[in-house]
Phi, psi and omega in degrees: 000122184294326187271352186296312182296313175302322180298316182294318179295311184291332175299320178295323181290309185287316188272324187254354181074019179293150174282140185304312184297325178290318179297320179291326182294340181279352179293148177298150180299152180129199183285111178227017183301319182292321178297315179301313182299316181293318180297314178296320181297317179297314185285323178297331185242027185305311181296319180293320179295322174300318180295320177297318181299323179297336181277345184239350180235119182293324178247149180293120181294154174297162193304314184295319179290325178300318180292319177301316181295320179297316180298316180296317178296318179297322179297320179287319187278326190234352182239014174058031176273131182292142186308315181301323179292316180298318179298314181297317180296320180295318179295317179298320180293318178303316179294320183297323183269012176087019180247036182301330179296340180259007182301320179296321177297315179299314181299310183294320182297313182291324178291336180278346185288132173221119185303324183293345178273353181265104183248112181290151173300157178282164173072206187288337175297316177292323179296322178298320178292314183294321186271341184072016175272143175301147183299324180297327179288319176302316181297317180294320181287326176298317180296324184275322190237001177062225185292346179291346184306324182298314179296324182293312187278341178263001178297137180251160177301140178274353180141200182265120181271123185237128175255123184261142169259326180199161176072017184299322187303327183288349180256351189282356173286346178278155180297126183206167173246140170282150175241174177294353181254121191306320186258019177240120180236152178246120185256142176297317175222138179211114179263124180301137178228194185295340177298330178295312181294330178282349183081019177291330180208168175215161177268117181212127181302144177298331176291321177296319177297320180297321177299314179296322180298329183281351182268130183285149175301148178203174179280315192224108184242139173254123172257101195282335180226078203265341185298145005275359174118355184300317181290319179302315181295316180292320180292338177294344176284337182243353179241139185295321179223136176234128173256118184250122186240151173210155184281319189257140183303321182292332177281328172300317180297324177299315180296315181300319179296318179298313181299317179296314183299323182273358175067031182270134186252348186250028175244122175258126184255133184221151172269119185202145177270117184289349178264352184258121184290134175246108183303332182292342182259000184298124179064024188272330193253142174292327180212145177230128176255121173253089175269082198284155171304137184210182180297332183072009185295343175290344180248018181299333178296330179260338183231074188292351176280344183301314182298342181300328189251017183253124173216173187293328178295316178297323180296320180299319178295318179297316183296323176295319179295318179302315181293322180294318179296314182298314181296316182293312185289341176298335182286348180270356184272132175295157169299130184086356179272189185227139175249123180251132178244125185222151173216167167251047181241157176246008183267127179304327182295343177256354190239264183297328183297306179295329177295316178299319178296319179298314182296325178294324182273347184229081183294351177279000175241151175217149180289136178242162184296136173236134178231161180201144174285345177282133181308135186207170175249131174279123177259184182300319185243331183224199177238145182242124172265132184241143190300330184286342182235352185241047176060032179088001184265134175239097184228164179219145171211139173232145177249124182240111183275139176269127184290150180279000000 
């Protein structure tokens, strides 16, 4: 059954809140390209598929049937599967999971679907459905970027971003894009091989690399929210010592694994709460990076499951946490040192807004110039990378210098 594997993966995402990439990584080795494509198609177009279902089902189907219908519609709309095959696969899957009594409903609903009958609302309501971005995010981006909002939220991933340490030349025969960073390439397709385990290369977003590029070399750097470890490892190339911290043990383990694989010797990994002040660290570090927990909406092109869990209530909790981390970790910066604030968000409320509030409350810090070879927008305090012009990456970084 073609739809069984996508159904199992997506059930973990929708029902259990699993991250798509983690759910996909649990699949057995071998050919899984079709499953990956279908899963991404369903999640990238979740809002639109819901809208399509409303046009063919008078009552909201129960969760399992709803997912089967979404997979079948995605297969027809985005995976070039002919409708009779998609209908047959959906009916077989319904029977397989014990929903044989609803097979007729699945069959009739899918046969009734006609794309030309699905008319989205006009304006930003329709854009929110089409892009799968929450409406509050569309409104914030419209206010900030005007008509460009459509290009920003509909930007798709440009491919797999790979940062090489060595052996890059042997991979360049594959279809790829050059980036402004010499050892970072974006591949249309890239299958991990033994070079990954040797630490010859790693998977790291071009936006994440841009954040690291904007940080000045120093002796002693604290990466306060470091998992999974990509920034800590890259920053270890320009900083003599890096202390990488995380709150949860399993995320600490992720960093430790990353550091070992890449053979880095000058990164110390610790379990630590970035909101809890440690007097022993006051004024200890030349530089502190607060790559804070955020909505992640700047990476929705690569992680289409992220918008599923974003609402304004969740955002309020995140924004409070971001401000607490920034205020606490600022106390660890030496006089004359630098505090860096970064996110993988494109929302002003997570970026320039909290930085402006911090500077107002902390006159001993001031915003300093940040530059990058990656296309960006200069904001009042930092720089914003946006997905439509930065290879699908949406990141932000500000540099705040501590006065002597």
